[in-house]
N, C-alpha and C positions, 0 to 999 in steps of 0.2 A: 182667168181670172189674173190680176195683177197681183204681184206682191211687191209692198213698197218696204226697201231695207230700213231700218230705224237704228241709228246708232245705239253702240251699247254704252252705256254711263259706267264710268268708274265709279268706286267708293267716294273717293274725294270730290268727283263732280256731284255725286247725289248729295252729299253732305252740304253742299253749297245751295242746293233748291231751298225755295220756302218750304216749312212745315205744312204738311196738310192736316185736316180735321176729317177724318180719324186719321192716326199718325201712319205714314207709309215706311215699310222696313225695306232695307237693300240686304236681299238673300241670295248668295250664289249667280251675282250678277244681274238680277232681277229686282224690280221695284215691285212691292206688294202692298197694297192699302189695306190696312186693317178693316173690320167691319165696325161699323158704329156699336158701342155698347150700348147692351138694353136694362131693363129693371133688374132683375136678378144678378147680373154681372155688376153693375154698379154698386149695388147693395154690399154683395159681398166684397167687392174691392175697396170700397169704405171703410167696412168693418174690420177686414185685415190689416191694413194700412194703421187703424187705430188702435186694433189690440195689440199687434207686433210691437209697436211705437210705445206703448204704456209700458211693457215688460223692458225693453231693451234701452229705449231713448235715456229714461232718467241716469242709469248709473253709467251712460255712456259705451254702450256694449255693442249696438250698432243702431242703423236708422232704415226705414221702409220708406220706399218711394213709390208712388203711383205713377204709371204710365211714363217710365224715364226712360230715355234714349240710352243705350249703350253700345258702343261701337269698340267692336276687337276681333282679331283673326279674320278680316274680310268680311264681316258683317256689320250692319247696325240695325239692331232689334230694339223694340220697346215692348219690355212684359207689361203685365198688368201689374205687377208690383215686384219690384226688386228689393231686395235686402242687401247692406253692406254693412261688414263688420266697421266699427268707428275709425280703425286706425287706416282704412282703405278708403274711406270717403275721400273724394277728389276734393282739394280746397283752391282757392284762388289765391292773388297777392296779397289780400286782406284777409285769409283766414277763413272765409266764409266757405260755403258749401259752393263748389265749381259749376257753371252751368253745363259744361261738357265732361261726360264721362266715357273716356277712353279705354276701360277696363270691363271685365266679368264682373256680375254681381257675385256675393257669398251664396245668395239665395234667390231662385228667380220661382214666381207664381203665375201661371196662368189659368185663366177662368175661360173655359169654352164658350162662345157665344154661337146663336141658332145660326147654321150655314157656314161656320167657320172650319176650315179643314184641321182636324186634329192631327195629321201628318204634318202638317207645316210647323204648328205650334210644338208638338213633339221634338221636331228637328231643330226648333230654337233651343229648348229644354236641354236636347244632347249635346248642340254646339255648347253652351255655358257650362255643362259638366265637364265635358273634353278640356274646357281650357281654365279649370280649377273650381267651378262653383261647387259646392258643398251640400246641396238640397234642392230639387226640382219637385213643384207640386203640377199636377195639371187637374182642375177642378171642374165638375163636369154637372152644371146644375141642373139639368134636364133629368140625369139618371141619379142623381143624389150621390155620386162617387168621387173621388179622388185616387189618381196613379201617384203614387210618391216614387221620386227618382232618386235614390242615393248614389253616390257614385262610386262606380266599380262594383256594384251590386244589381242583382235582379230588380227590376220596378215591381211595386206591389201595388195591388188596386184594395183600397179602404170603403166601405159601404154600409156596414152595421154601424148604427148610432152610437154605441158605447166604445167604439174603438178610438184609442187615443192617435192623434196624428205626430209622426215622427216629425221632429225638427233638427236642425243644426245643434251641435252641442253647446255652441256660445248662447243659445236661448232656450236651454232646458228649461228653464222657468216658465216659460210659456206652456199652458197646457190646455189642449184643445181636442174636444173629441168630434168626430164626423156628425154627430147629432150636434154638438155646439154651433159648427160651422153651418150648417143648413137650417138650424133654427133661427138664424139672422134674417132668413127670407120671410118668416111669419110676422105679421102687423099685430 
């Protein structure tokens, strides 16, 4: 069996490549393409971004973004939802939201897709928390549970419909239960 050596790309070389659909991430020197989102994933992602922004955007507290590339501490990842507090949103020379985010999000939310590695997704959440993120969620639509990752604390799993989902302090007015979140999947 012939093994062909392939050149390992650096992070800066990766960032010069064209974007892929679905997005590719740069993790530990490897390029890993995310799975294509499916129905449950897309519905939850859209509702989360809209619901979070309805609470935090009008008062300029924070802003939620879907599928935003964040590059920091040697990785370039694309979480399903990232939320940045207003004062940390990168802006360009015109004062508009920047295209490139070279920093960690304040809150990262991942929605597990069928066949996606929970370990890889958890690794991205832990990487964010290690670098300053204040809250991580890992939503599993198939088993209707949410793993909550508060920084410096033990992760917690929530699955009972009446359980209130913890959110970062600056978004305390956002009140969602497990049942609210998974209720969005009903037509």
